[in-house]
A tleap script that builds the chain and sets N, CA, C and O, in Angstrom:
source leaprc.protein.ff14SB
mol = sequence {
  NMET SER ASP PHE ASP ALA ALA ALA GLU VAL
  ALA ALA LEU LYS GLN GLU THR GLN LEU ARG
  HIE LYS ARG ARG TYR THR LYS ARG PRO SER
  GLN LEU ASP PRO TYR ARG LEU LYS LEU ILE
  ALA LEU ARG ASP ALA GLY ALA SER PHE THR
  GLU LEU GLN HIE TRP LEU LYS LYS ARG LYS
  LEU ARG VAL SER LEU SER THR VAL THR ARG
  TYR MET ASN ARG TYR CGLY
}
set mol.1.N position { 0.834 -1.182 0.000 }
set mol.1.CA position { 0.000 0.000 0.000 }
set mol.1.C position { 0.880 1.246 0.000 }
set mol.1.O position { 1.904 1.302 0.681 }
set mol.2.N position { 0.459 2.245 -0.779 }
set mol.2.CA position { 1.214 3.495 -0.799 }
set mol.2.C position { 0.515 4.513 0.085 }
set mol.2.O position { -0.698 4.466 0.287 }
set mol.3.N position { 1.303 5.419 0.597 }
set mol.3.CA position { 0.762 6.469 1.455 }
set mol.3.C position { 0.626 7.767 0.679 }
set mol.3.O position { 0.873 8.844 1.221 }
set mol.4.N position { 0.239 7.675 -0.569 }
set mol.4.CA position { 0.107 8.847 -1.431 }
set mol.4.C position { -1.251 9.494 -1.216 }
set mol.4.O position { -2.293 8.856 -1.369 }
set mol.5.N position { -1.221 10.791 -0.856 }
set mol.5.CA position { -2.461 11.551 -0.659 }
set mol.5.C position { -2.516 12.640 -1.732 }
set mol.5.O position { -1.840 13.664 -1.631 }
set mol.6.N position { -3.318 12.404 -2.745 }
set mol.6.CA position { -3.384 13.319 -3.885 }
set mol.6.C position { -3.886 14.695 -3.467 }
set mol.6.O position { -3.376 15.707 -3.947 }
set mol.7.N position { -4.865 14.748 -2.591 }
set mol.7.CA position { -5.420 16.031 -2.153 }
set mol.7.C position { -4.365 16.864 -1.425 }
set mol.7.O position { -4.286 18.077 -1.620 }
set mol.8.N position { -3.569 16.226 -0.602 }
set mol.8.CA position { -2.510 16.944 0.125 }
set mol.8.C position { -1.435 17.435 -0.835 }
set mol.8.O position { -0.914 18.538 -0.669 }
set mol.9.N position { -1.100 16.631 -1.830 }
set mol.9.CA position { -0.106 17.032 -2.833 }
set mol.9.C position { -0.590 18.237 -3.633 }
set mol.9.O position { 0.176 19.168 -3.880 }
set mol.10.N position { -1.856 18.221 -4.036 }
set mol.10.CA position { -2.422 19.337 -4.798 }
set mol.10.C position { -2.427 20.604 -3.942 }
set mol.10.O position { -2.112 21.687 -4.435 }
set mol.11.N position { -2.780 20.474 -2.673 }
set mol.11.CA position { -2.784 21.639 -1.779 }
set mol.11.C position { -1.380 22.221 -1.648 }
set mol.11.O position { -1.208 23.440 -1.664 }
set mol.12.N position { -0.380 21.359 -1.519 }
set mol.12.CA position { 1.005 21.826 -1.410 }
set mol.12.C position { 1.445 22.501 -2.707 }
set mol.12.O position { 2.128 23.524 -2.666 }
set mol.13.N position { 1.065 21.949 -3.850 }
set mol.13.CA position { 1.424 22.543 -5.137 }
set mol.13.C position { 0.770 23.910 -5.310 }
set mol.13.O position { 1.402 24.843 -5.805 }
set mol.14.N position { -0.486 24.031 -4.906 }
set mol.14.CA position { -1.179 25.316 -5.020 }
set mol.14.C position { -0.526 26.367 -4.117 }
set mol.14.O position { -0.413 27.530 -4.504 }
set mol.15.N position { -0.103 25.971 -2.937 }
set mol.15.CA position { 0.567 26.902 -2.027 }
set mol.15.C position { 1.906 27.352 -2.614 }
set mol.15.O position { 2.247 28.532 -2.525 }
set mol.16.N position { 2.665 26.438 -3.208 }
set mol.16.CA position { 3.923 26.799 -3.856 }
set mol.16.C position { 3.683 27.760 -5.020 }
set mol.16.O position { 4.453 28.699 -5.224 }
set mol.17.N position { 2.623 27.524 -5.775 }
set mol.17.CA position { 2.304 28.389 -6.905 }
set mol.17.C position { 1.988 29.796 -6.434 }
set mol.17.O position { 2.423 30.768 -7.052 }
set mol.18.N position { 1.235 29.918 -5.344 }
set mol.18.CA position { 0.928 31.240 -4.802 }
set mol.18.C position { 2.193 31.970 -4.389 }
set mol.18.O position { 2.323 33.166 -4.651 }
set mol.19.N position { 3.111 31.291 -3.761 }
set mol.19.CA position { 4.368 31.924 -3.342 }
set mol.19.C position { 5.200 32.336 -4.550 }
set mol.19.O position { 5.837 33.389 -4.542 }
set mol.20.N position { 5.194 31.508 -5.581 }
set mol.20.CA position { 5.973 31.792 -6.770 }
set mol.20.C position { 5.424 32.999 -7.521 }
set mol.20.O position { 6.195 33.766 -8.098 }
set mol.21.N position { 4.108 33.179 -7.523 }
set mol.21.CA position { 3.476 34.268 -8.263 }
set mol.21.C position { 3.284 35.531 -7.429 }
set mol.21.O position { 2.696 36.507 -7.894 }
set mol.22.N position { 3.775 35.506 -6.215 }
set mol.22.CA position { 3.637 36.670 -5.352 }
set mol.22.C position { 4.465 37.821 -5.911 }
set mol.22.O position { 5.604 37.621 -6.335 }
set mol.23.N position { 3.901 39.014 -5.914 }
set mol.23.CA position { 4.639 40.169 -6.411 }
set mol.23.C position { 5.808 40.467 -5.490 }
set mol.23.O position { 5.677 40.443 -4.266 }
set mol.24.N position { 6.929 40.742 -6.087 }
set mol.24.CA position { 8.139 40.948 -5.313 }
set mol.24.C position { 8.589 42.401 -5.296 }
set mol.24.O position { 9.754 42.680 -5.011 }
set mol.25.N position { 7.704 43.315 -5.592 }
set mol.25.CA position { 8.083 44.713 -5.613 }
set mol.25.C position { 7.059 45.513 -4.829 }
set mol.25.O position { 5.916 45.098 -4.639 }
set mol.26.N position { 7.501 46.647 -4.392 }
set mol.26.CA position { 6.584 47.531 -3.679 }
set mol.26.C position { 6.032 48.539 -4.664 }
set mol.26.O position { 6.697 48.910 -5.632 }
set mol.27.N position { 4.832 48.970 -4.414 }
set mol.27.CA position { 4.210 49.940 -5.315 }
set mol.27.C position { 4.891 51.282 -5.139 }
set mol.27.O position { 4.994 51.805 -4.029 }
set mol.28.N position { 5.342 51.817 -6.227 }
set mol.28.CA position { 5.957 53.140 -6.189 }
set mol.28.C position { 5.111 54.082 -7.034 }
set mol.28.O position { 4.370 53.638 -7.911 }
set mol.29.N position { 5.217 55.357 -6.774 }
set mol.29.CA position { 4.399 56.302 -7.540 }
set mol.29.C position { 4.768 56.295 -9.023 }
set mol.29.O position { 5.924 56.084 -9.391 }
set mol.30.N position { 3.787 56.523 -9.841 }
set mol.30.CA position { 3.996 56.584 -11.281 }
set mol.30.C position { 4.669 57.907 -11.642 }
set mol.30.O position { 4.466 58.920 -10.974 }
set mol.31.N position { 5.464 57.885 -12.693 }
set mol.31.CA position { 6.081 59.131 -13.160 }
set mol.31.C position { 5.047 60.050 -13.798 }
set mol.31.O position { 5.324 61.221 -14.058 }
set mol.32.N position { 3.852 59.513 -14.049 }
set mol.32.CA position { 2.779 60.328 -14.609 }
set mol.32.C position { 1.943 61.023 -13.528 }
set mol.32.O position { 1.137 61.897 -13.846 }
set mol.33.N position { 2.119 60.655 -12.282 }
set mol.33.CA position { 1.318 61.235 -11.198 }
set mol.33.C position { 1.356 62.757 -11.139 }
set mol.33.O position { 0.304 63.363 -10.932 }
set mol.34.N position { 2.505 63.411 -11.308 }
set mol.34.CA position { 2.492 64.878 -11.256 }
set mol.34.C position { 1.655 65.529 -12.363 }
set mol.34.O position { 1.259 66.689 -12.243 }
set mol.35.N position { 1.390 64.793 -13.426 }
set mol.35.CA position { 0.656 65.328 -14.578 }
set mol.35.C position { -0.794 64.854 -14.615 }
set mol.35.O position { -1.501 65.134 -15.583 }
set mol.36.N position { -1.248 64.150 -13.597 }
set mol.36.CA position { -2.561 63.501 -13.627 }
set mol.36.C position { -3.692 64.472 -13.947 }
set mol.36.O position { -4.485 64.217 -14.854 }
set mol.37.N position { -3.777 65.570 -13.224 }
set mol.37.CA position { -4.888 66.504 -13.434 }
set mol.37.C position { -4.846 67.131 -14.828 }
set mol.37.O position { -5.885 67.325 -15.459 }
set mol.38.N position { -3.648 67.444 -15.298 }
set mol.38.CA position { -3.519 68.027 -16.638 }
set mol.38.C position { -3.877 67.001 -17.710 }
set mol.38.O position { -4.513 67.337 -18.709 }
set mol.39.N position { -3.469 65.752 -17.500 }
set mol.39.CA position { -3.812 64.701 -18.465 }
set mol.39.C position { -5.322 64.484 -18.521 }
set mol.39.O position { -5.888 64.314 -19.600 }
set mol.40.N position { -5.969 64.491 -17.363 }
set mol.40.CA position { -7.419 64.324 -17.327 }
set mol.40.C position { -8.101 65.491 -18.034 }
set mol.40.O position { -9.062 65.300 -18.779 }
set mol.41.N position { -7.594 66.707 -17.794 }
set mol.41.CA position { -8.187 67.885 -18.443 }
set mol.41.C position { -8.012 67.814 -19.957 }
set mol.41.O position { -8.936 68.134 -20.705 }
set mol.42.N position { -6.847 67.402 -20.403 }
set mol.42.CA position { -6.607 67.275 -21.840 }
set mol.42.C position { -7.508 66.204 -22.446 }
set mol.42.O position { -8.053 66.383 -23.536 }
set mol.43.N position { -7.657 65.103 -21.740 }
set mol.43.CA position { -8.504 64.013 -22.242 }
set mol.43.C position { -9.963 64.458 -22.309 }
set mol.43.O position { -10.664 64.152 -23.272 }
set mol.44.N position { -10.420 65.183 -21.281 }
set mol.44.CA position { -11.789 65.688 -21.281 }
set mol.44.C position { -12.026 66.696 -22.406 }
set mol.44.O position { -13.145 66.846 -22.897 }
set mol.45.N position { -10.949 67.386 -22.804 }
set mol.45.CA position { -11.066 68.359 -23.887 }
set mol.45.C position { -11.015 67.694 -25.255 }
set mol.45.O position { -11.155 68.367 -26.276 }
set mol.46.N position { -10.816 66.366 -25.285 }
set mol.46.CA position { -10.876 65.646 -26.548 }
set mol.46.C position { -9.549 65.121 -27.071 }
set mol.46.O position { -9.489 64.646 -28.205 }
set mol.47.N position { -8.492 65.190 -26.286 }
set mol.47.CA position { -7.191 64.700 -26.744 }
set mol.47.C position { -7.175 63.171 -26.765 }
set mol.47.O position { -7.749 62.520 -25.891 }
set mol.48.N position { -6.518 62.616 -27.764 }
set mol.48.CA position { -6.386 61.160 -27.844 }
set mol.48.C position { -5.209 60.717 -26.977 }
set mol.48.O position { -4.436 61.548 -26.499 }
set mol.49.N position { -5.079 59.419 -26.778 }
set mol.49.CA position { -3.965 58.905 -25.984 }
set mol.49.C position { -2.629 59.212 -26.658 }
set mol.49.O position { -1.641 59.498 -25.982 }
set mol.50.N position { -2.598 59.152 -27.971 }
set mol.50.CA position { -1.378 59.480 -28.711 }
set mol.50.C position { -1.012 60.945 -28.520 }
set mol.50.O position { 0.164 61.277 -28.371 }
set mol.51.N position { -2.001 61.814 -28.524 }
set mol.51.CA position { -1.736 63.233 -28.297 }
set mol.51.C position { -1.236 63.480 -26.872 }
set mol.51.O position { -0.385 64.341 -26.648 }
set mol.52.N position { -1.765 62.725 -25.919 }
set mol.52.CA position { -1.270 62.838 -24.545 }
set mol.52.C position { 0.185 62.386 -24.467 }
set mol.52.O position { 0.989 62.986 -23.753 }
set mol.53.N position { 0.517 61.338 -25.196 }
set mol.53.CA position { 1.897 60.848 -25.225 }
set mol.53.C position { 2.823 61.918 -25.792 }
set mol.53.O position { 3.913 62.125 -25.258 }
set mol.54.N position { 2.420 62.596 -26.849 }
set mol.54.CA position { 3.238 63.656 -27.443 }
set mol.54.C position { 3.349 64.847 -26.496 }
set mol.54.O position { 4.403 65.478 -26.416 }
set mol.55.N position { 2.278 65.157 -25.786 }
set mol.55.CA position { 2.296 66.252 -24.815 }
set mol.55.C position { 3.307 65.958 -23.708 }
set mol.55.O position { 4.038 66.848 -23.274 }
set mol.56.N position { 3.342 64.703 -23.254 }
set mol.56.CA position { 4.311 64.316 -22.222 }
set mol.56.C position { 5.739 64.364 -22.763 }
set mol.56.O position { 6.675 64.724 -22.049 }
set mol.57.N position { 5.889 63.998 -24.027 }
set mol.57.CA position { 7.219 64.015 -24.641 }
set mol.57.C position { 7.773 65.437 -24.695 }
set mol.57.O position { 8.978 65.640 -24.547 }
set mol.58.N position { 6.899 66.420 -24.907 }
set mol.58.CA position { 7.333 67.821 -24.904 }
set mol.58.C position { 7.848 68.236 -23.527 }
set mol.58.O position { 8.637 69.173 -23.406 }
set mol.59.N position { 7.397 67.531 -22.500 }
set mol.59.CA position { 7.832 67.820 -21.139 }
set mol.59.C position { 8.969 66.899 -20.710 }
set mol.59.O position { 9.200 66.702 -19.517 }
set mol.60.N position { 9.677 66.339 -21.685 }
set mol.60.CA position { 10.845 65.486 -21.463 }
set mol.60.C position { 10.512 64.187 -20.725 }
set mol.60.O position { 11.334 63.667 -19.970 }
set mol.61.N position { 9.310 63.672 -20.947 }
set mol.61.CA position { 8.891 62.431 -20.314 }
set mol.61.C position { 8.503 61.448 -21.405 }
set mol.61.O position { 7.438 61.566 -22.010 }
set mol.62.N position { 9.371 60.479 -21.650 }
set mol.62.CA position { 9.116 59.495 -22.695 }
set mol.62.C position { 8.448 58.274 -22.102 }
set mol.62.O position { 9.041 57.570 -21.286 }
set mol.63.N position { 7.228 58.024 -22.505 }
set mol.63.CA position { 6.485 56.844 -22.068 }
set mol.63.C position { 5.832 56.221 -23.290 }
set mol.63.O position { 5.571 56.896 -24.285 }
set mol.64.N position { 5.578 54.943 -23.201 }
set mol.64.CA position { 4.944 54.264 -24.328 }
set mol.64.C position { 3.451 54.572 -24.343 }
set mol.64.O position { 2.874 55.001 -23.344 }
set mol.65.N position { 2.854 54.345 -25.479 }
set mol.65.CA position { 1.432 54.594 -25.643 }
set mol.65.C position { 0.616 53.705 -24.708 }
set mol.65.O position { -0.395 54.139 -24.156 }
set mol.66.N position { 1.055 52.467 -24.533 }
set mol.66.CA position { 0.312 51.561 -23.648 }
set mol.66.C position { 0.360 52.040 -22.197 }
set mol.66.O position { -0.596 51.837 -21.448 }
set mol.67.N position { 1.456 52.669 -21.798 }
set mol.67.CA position { 1.558 53.208 -20.441 }
set mol.67.C position { 0.549 54.327 -20.242 }
set mol.67.O position { -0.137 54.374 -19.221 }
set mol.68.N position { 0.456 55.225 -21.211 }
set mol.68.CA position { -0.503 56.329 -21.130 }
set mol.68.C position { -1.922 55.781 -21.104 }
set mol.68.O position { -2.750 56.233 -20.313 }
set mol.69.N position { -2.205 54.816 -21.959 }
set mol.69.CA position { -3.545 54.238 -22.041 }
set mol.69.C position { -3.928 53.568 -20.726 }
set mol.69.O position { -5.020 53.801 -20.209 }
set mol.70.N position { -3.039 52.739 -20.180 }
set mol.70.CA position { -3.326 52.059 -18.914 }
set mol.70.C position { -3.513 53.053 -17.783 }
set mol.70.O position { -4.420 52.902 -16.964 }
set mol.71.N position { -2.655 54.075 -17.731 }
set mol.71.CA position { -2.736 55.075 -16.667 }
set mol.71.C position { -4.064 55.819 -16.740 }
set mol.71.O position { -4.735 56.001 -15.724 }
set mol.72.N position { -4.438 56.244 -17.926 }
set mol.72.CA position { -5.681 57.006 -18.069 }
set mol.72.C position { -6.910 56.135 -17.817 }
set mol.72.O position { -7.905 56.619 -17.278 }
set mol.73.N position { -6.858 54.878 -18.193 }
set mol.73.CA position { -7.983 53.983 -17.918 }
set mol.73.C position { -8.120 53.723 -16.420 }
set mol.73.O position { -9.222 53.483 -15.927 }
set mol.74.N position { -7.007 53.771 -15.703 }
set mol.74.CA position { -7.041 53.540 -14.264 }
set mol.74.C position { -7.481 54.798 -13.508 }
set mol.74.O position { -8.301 54.708 -12.595 }
set mol.75.N position { -6.950 55.963 -13.874 }
set mol.75.CA position { -7.175 57.172 -13.099 }
set mol.75.C position { -8.046 58.201 -13.794 }
set mol.75.O position { -8.650 59.037 -13.121 }
set mol.76.N position { -8.131 58.173 -15.097 }
set mol.76.CA position { -8.864 59.193 -15.823 }
set mol.76.C position { -10.265 58.814 -15.964 }
set mol.76.O position { -11.048 59.558 -16.554 }
savepdb mol mol.pdb
quit
């Protein structure tokens, strides 16, 4: 007879998976945070995400279009 407990093995594997997928960084402020209100105002005035990206570039802040889109979808 074997002493194999499948349920216990699955529970241990799930616990290991949770530890492996745990985020290992602390949340830090976004570099877009100082511009949040201005970005929202520009977006409300009809600016596209690409135009917001170009506006940030004029202020010496290079970010990808997906970063602007995600930020505005989260906060705007």
